[in-house]
C-alpha positions as CSV (number, residue, x, y, z in Angstrom):
1,M,0.1,-0.2,0.6
2,E,0.8,3.4,-0.9
3,N,2.1,6.1,1.6
4,L,1.9,9.8,1.1
5,K,4.3,11.3,3.8
6,I,5.9,15.3,4.2
7,R,9.4,16.5,4.6
8,K,10.9,19.9,5.3
9,I,13.4,20.8,2.3
10,D,15.4,23.7,1.4
11,V,14.9,24.8,-1.8
12,E,16.3,27.0,-4.1
13,V,14.2,29.8,-6.2
14,K,15.2,32.4,-8.4
15,G,18.4,32.5,-5.5
16,Q,15.8,33.1,-2.8
17,K,16.0,29.9,-0.3
18,I,12.7,28.8,0.9
19,I,11.8,26.2,3.6
20,F,9.6,24.0,2.2
21,D,7.1,21.1,3.5
22,E,7.5,18.3,0.6
23,Y,4.7,15.6,0.1
24,Y,6.2,12.8,-1.6
25,K,4.8,8.5,-1.2
26,T,6.4,5.6,-0.8
27,D,5.3,2.0,-1.4
28,I,4.8,-0.2,1.6
29,E,9.1,-1.7,1.4
30,G,9.5,2.5,1.9
31,N,11.2,3.0,-1.5
32,E,9.8,6.8,-2.7
33,I,7.8,6.2,-5.8
34,F,7.5,9.2,-8.3
35,D,4.2,10.5,-8.3
36,R,3.7,13.3,-11.3
37,D,0.8,15.1,-9.7
38,I,2.3,15.3,-6.2
39,E,5.2,16.7,-8.1
40,I,3.2,19.3,-9.3
41,E,1.5,20.2,-6.5
42,N,4.6,20.6,-4.7
43,D,5.9,22.8,-7.4
44,K,2.8,25.2,-6.9
45,R,2.9,25.5,-3.0
46,L,6.9,26.2,-3.6
47,Y,6.2,28.9,-5.7
48,D,3.1,30.3,-4.6
49,I,5.3,30.6,-1.0
50,Y,8.2,32.5,-3.4
51,K,5.1,34.9,-4.4
52,K,3.9,35.9,-1.2
53,Q,7.5,36.4,-0.3
54,N,8.1,38.9,-3.1
55,N,5.0,40.4,-2.9
56,L,3.2,38.7,-6.4
57,L,0.1,37.4,-6.8
58,T,-0.7,33.8,-5.7
59,I,-2.7,31.4,-8.1
60,S,-5.4,31.7,-6.2
61,E,-5.4,35.9,-6.6
62,I,-4.9,35.6,-10.0
63,Q,-8.0,33.0,-10.4
64,S,-10.3,35.5,-8.5
65,I,-9.5,38.4,-9.8
66,R,-10.3,36.8,-13.0
67,N,-13.2,35.2,-12.2
68,K,-14.4,38.2,-10.5
69,Y,-15.2,39.7,-14.2
70,D,-16.6,35.9,-15.0
71,L,-13.6,35.6,-17.7
72,N,-11.5,32.4,-18.3
73,Q,-7.9,32.9,-19.2
74,K,-7.5,33.7,-22.4
75,E,-10.3,36.1,-22.3
76,Y,-8.8,37.6,-19.4
77,A,-5.4,37.7,-21.2
78,E,-7.0,39.7,-23.8
79,A,-8.5,42.1,-21.8
80,I,-5.4,43.0,-19.8
81,G,-3.1,42.6,-22.7
82,V,-1.1,40.1,-22.1
83,G,-0.2,36.8,-24.3
84,E,-2.6,34.0,-24.3
85,I,-0.7,31.3,-22.7
86,T,0.5,33.8,-20.1
87,V,-2.5,34.0,-17.5
88,H,-2.6,29.5,-17.9
89,R,0.8,29.1,-17.1
90,F,0.5,31.9,-14.1
91,E,-2.4,29.6,-12.8
92,N,-0.4,26.6,-13.1
93,G,2.5,28.0,-10.9
94,S,4.6,29.7,-13.1
95,I,6.3,33.0,-11.7
96,Q,5.3,36.0,-13.3
97,T,7.3,38.9,-13.9
98,E,6.8,42.0,-12.0
99,A,5.3,44.1,-14.5
100,I,2.6,41.8,-15.4
101,D,1.9,41.1,-11.8
102,A,1.7,44.8,-11.3
103,I,-1.2,44.7,-14.7
104,M,-3.0,41.7,-12.9
105,K,-3.3,43.9,-9.6
106,L,-4.6,47.1,-11.3
107,S,-7.2,44.6,-12.7
108,N,-8.2,43.7,-9.5
109,D,-9.9,47.6,-9.8
110,P,-13.1,47.8,-12.1
111,S,-12.3,51.5,-12.9
112,N,-8.7,50.4,-13.9
113,M,-10.0,47.2,-15.5
114,M,-11.7,49.8,-17.5
115,F,-8.5,51.7,-18.7
116,L,-7.3,47.8,-19.5
117,I,-10.2,47.4,-21.9
118,M,-10.4,50.3,-23.2
119,Q,-6.3,50.3,-24.2
120,N,-7.1,46.8,-25.6
121,K,-10.5,47.4,-27.5
122,K,-8.9,46.2,-30.8
123,N,-8.2,42.9,-29.7
124,L,-11.1,42.1,-28.4
125,T,-14.3,40.9,-29.9
126,K,-17.3,43.4,-29.2
127,E,-19.6,40.7,-27.4
128,L,-16.7,40.4,-24.9
129,Y,-16.2,43.8,-24.5
130,E,-19.4,44.6,-24.5
131,K,-19.7,41.6,-21.3
132,I,-16.8,42.6,-19.7
133,L,-17.9,46.1,-19.6
134,L,-21.6,45.4,-17.9
135,K,-19.6,43.6,-15.5
136,I,-17.7,46.4,-15.1
137,E,-20.7,48.2,-14.2
138,E,-21.8,45.7,-11.8
139,L,-18.7,45.9,-10.0
140,K,-18.4,49.6,-9.5
141,I,-22.1,49.4,-8.1
142,L,-20.8,47.0,-5.4
143,K,-18.0,48.5,-4.5
144,K,-19.9,51.7,-4.2
145,H,-22.3,50.0,-1.7
146,A,-19.6,48.7,0.3
147,L,-19.5,51.6,2.9
148,I,-18.3,49.6,6.1
149,E,-15.0,48.3,6.2
150,L,-15.5,44.8,8.0
151,D,-13.9,42.0,9.6
152,K,-16.2,39.1,10.4
153,T,-14.2,38.0,13.4
154,N,-15.0,41.3,15.3
155,F,-18.4,40.0,15.5
156,S,-18.4,36.8,15.8
157,K,-18.2,36.1,19.9
158,L,-20.8,38.9,20.2
159,K,-24.0,37.5,21.6
160,F,-27.1,37.9,18.9
161,S,-30.7,38.1,19.4
162,M,-33.4,38.9,17.3
163,V,-36.5,40.9,19.0
164,D,-39.2,42.7,17.5
165,V,-39.2,44.7,15.0
166,E,-40.8,47.8,17.1
167,V,-38.0,46.9,19.2
168,V,-35.0,47.7,16.8
169,A,-37.1,50.7,15.4
170,K,-37.1,52.5,19.1
171,N,-33.1,51.5,19.5
172,I,-32.3,52.7,16.1
173,I,-34.9,56.1,17.0
174,D,-33.0,56.6,20.6
175,I,-29.1,55.5,19.3
176,Y,-29.5,57.7,16.2
177,N,-31.1,61.2,18.1
178,K,-28.6,61.0,20.9
179,R,-25.9,61.0,18.3
180,V,-27.2,63.8,17.3
181,D,-27.8,65.5,20.4
182,N,-24.0,65.0,20.8
183,L,-22.9,66.7,17.6
184,V,-25.2,69.5,18.7
185,Q,-23.3,69.9,22.2
186,E,-19.7,69.7,20.4
187,Y,-20.5,71.5,17.1
188,E,-23.5,73.9,17.8
189,V,-25.4,72.4,14.5
190,I,-28.5,72.3,14.0
191,P,-30.2,69.3,15.2
192,E,-31.7,67.2,12.7
193,Y,-33.4,63.8,14.3
194,I,-34.8,61.2,12.3
195,T,-37.7,60.7,10.2
196,N,-39.6,57.9,9.0
197,L,-38.3,57.7,5.6
198,K,-34.8,57.2,7.0
199,L,-36.0,54.9,9.9
200,Q,-37.4,52.7,7.0
201,K,-33.7,53.1,5.5
202,L,-32.3,52.3,8.7
203,L,-34.0,49.2,9.4
204,Y,-33.6,47.6,6.1
205,Y,-29.8,48.1,6.7
206,V,-29.7,46.7,9.9
207,Q,-31.8,43.7,8.5
208,S,-29.3,43.5,5.9
209,Y,-26.2,43.7,8.4
210,S,-27.5,41.4,10.6
211,L,-28.1,38.7,8.2
212,L,-24.9,38.7,6.7
213,L,-22.6,38.8,9.8
214,F,-24.8,36.9,12.5
215,N,-26.6,35.0,9.2
216,R,-29.6,35.6,11.8
217,R,-32.6,38.2,11.1
218,A,-32.9,41.1,13.3
219,F,-36.3,40.8,13.3
220,N,-39.5,38.8,11.5
221,E,-41.2,41.4,9.9
222,K,-41.5,41.5,6.2
223,I,-39.7,44.5,4.6
224,M,-41.9,45.7,1.4
225,A,-40.7,47.3,-1.7
226,W,-42.5,50.2,-2.1
227,S,-41.7,53.1,-4.7
228,Y,-39.4,55.3,-1.8
229,G,-37.4,51.4,-1.1
230,P,-37.7,49.1,1.6
231,V,-40.3,49.4,3.9
232,V,-41.0,47.9,7.2
233,E,-45.3,48.5,7.3
234,K,-46.0,47.8,10.9
235,V,-43.4,50.9,11.5
236,Y,-44.5,52.7,9.1
237,Q,-48.1,52.8,10.3
238,E,-46.8,53.9,13.9
239,Y,-45.1,56.9,13.2
240,K,-46.7,58.0,9.7
241,E,-48.7,61.1,11.3
242,K,-45.3,62.8,11.5
243,H,-45.2,62.7,7.8
244,A,-41.9,64.3,7.0
245,N,-41.2,65.6,10.6
246,E,-38.7,63.9,13.3
247,I,-39.6,61.2,15.2
248,T,-38.4,61.9,18.8
249,L,-39.4,58.9,21.6
250,E,-41.6,60.2,24.4
251,D,-41.4,57.0,26.6
252,E,-37.8,56.3,26.5
253,N,-38.7,53.0,29.0
254,F,-38.4,50.3,26.0
255,E,-36.4,47.0,25.6
256,D,-32.8,46.3,25.4
257,I,-31.1,44.6,22.1
258,S,-28.8,42.1,22.5
259,E,-24.4,43.0,22.2
260,G,-24.4,41.8,18.5
261,L,-27.3,43.6,17.2
262,R,-26.3,46.8,19.2
263,K,-23.1,46.8,17.3
264,V,-25.3,46.6,14.0
265,V,-27.3,49.1,15.0
266,E,-24.7,51.4,15.5
267,M,-22.7,50.7,12.8
268,V,-25.3,51.3,10.1
269,I,-26.2,54.5,12.1
270,T,-22.3,55.8,12.1
271,T,-22.4,55.1,8.0
272,Y,-26.0,55.1,6.6
273,G,-27.1,58.0,9.4
274,G,-25.0,60.7,8.2
275,I,-26.6,60.0,4.4
276,E,-29.5,62.3,3.5
277,A,-32.8,60.1,3.1
278,T,-33.6,60.9,-0.5
279,E,-29.8,59.5,-0.8
280,L,-30.4,56.8,0.8
281,I,-33.4,55.9,-1.2
282,D,-31.3,55.7,-4.4
283,F,-28.9,53.3,-2.8
284,T,-31.2,51.3,-2.4
285,H,-33.1,51.7,-5.8
286,E,-29.3,50.4,-6.8
287,E,-29.1,47.6,-5.1
288,D,-30.8,44.2,-6.1
289,P,-32.9,43.2,-3.4
290,W,-35.4,46.1,-4.3
291,E,-34.5,46.2,-7.7
292,K,-35.3,42.4,-8.1
293,T,-38.1,42.8,-6.3
294,K,-41.5,43.8,-7.8
295,I,-43.1,47.1,-6.0
296,N,-45.7,46.6,-3.0
297,S,-44.0,42.9,-3.0
298,E,-41.6,41.3,0.2
299,I,-38.4,41.5,0.0
300,K,-37.2,38.2,0.6
301,V,-34.6,37.6,3.1
302,N,-32.1,35.2,1.0
303,L,-31.8,38.3,-1.8
304,I,-31.1,40.5,1.3
305,K,-28.3,38.2,2.5
306,D,-27.1,37.0,-1.3
307,Y,-26.6,40.8,-2.5
308,F,-24.7,41.8,0.8
309,S,-22.7,38.5,0.4
310,K,-22.1,39.5,-3.2
311,V,-21.2,43.5,-2.2
312,Y,-18.7,42.1,0.9
313,N,-17.6,38.7,-1.0
314,I,-17.8,37.1,2.6
C-alpha cells in the first residue's frame, strides 16, 4: 500500500532559499515512488510561497481576480493585454514578472479594468468587450455600496438575538437622536433628528448587516418594496402621522437589544445615518433586493443576504 509522507527541505527559487514541506509517496517497503500529480502540486505550493514572499499575486489571487469578471483564462489575458498562454501558465504555478503582476493587480479594481479594456479594445470581440463592460458597471456599483470596512471575526463572539421590529426601531431612534444631540453639543450644529423615511432605510440596513454578519434576522417582520425603497409597514404605520417631520421618543422605557444587534445598529447609524434620506432611496434603488422585487411585494431575506454577501465577498 502506498503512503503519503511529508519532509521539510531547503529549496532555492530564483536565488532565494525557501524552507518547504514537500509531499512524497513511498511503497510498502519505504521506497520513494514518483508521482507526477504530487510533484506538480509541490511546485505550485513552492512557487506560491515565493510569490507571497516577493509580494506577487498567488495562483488563487490571480484566479480570484479573473473570476470576478466571469472570464476564462484566454478572455482575461486579452482584456489585460498579455499573451494568451500567459495567464494559463501563471495559474499553473509559473512565476510572473513584476511588470505583468502589476497589470493583474491593476485589473483588480473595476475602474482600472475599464482603462485596460479600452486600451486593448482592438484585440477584443464586440461581445467580449460589452460583456466585460457590463460586469465592470456591476462591480463599480457593488464597490460603491460597500460602505463599511468589515472584519467578520470582530462579531463572532458577540451575543445576537432577534427581537420585535418595534424594539429595533425604538433603539435606532434612540441611538440616532442621541448621536445628533452629541453633535449639537460638540459642534453647535442645527439638530436633524430621525424621520420615518430615514428610519425605514436604517431598518432595512440593520436587517441586511444582521443577516450578513450573524446569519440571523434582526426582526421577523417583512420588508416590502415600496416606490421609495424598502419599508417595514408595521413601523411605517406607527410613525406615519409624523409625515416628514422628525421622530423623538416620548417614552424611553423600551427593551434593550443584544450586544451583537446593538453593534450592528450603531455601525449602520454611523455610516448610513449620515446620508440624506433621499440619497438612501437612490442607494436602495441600485441594490438587487429592491431592484429585483416587484413593487409592493416582500423583499425576500435570502435576496438581501445574497446581495450583501456579494458586496462584501463574504
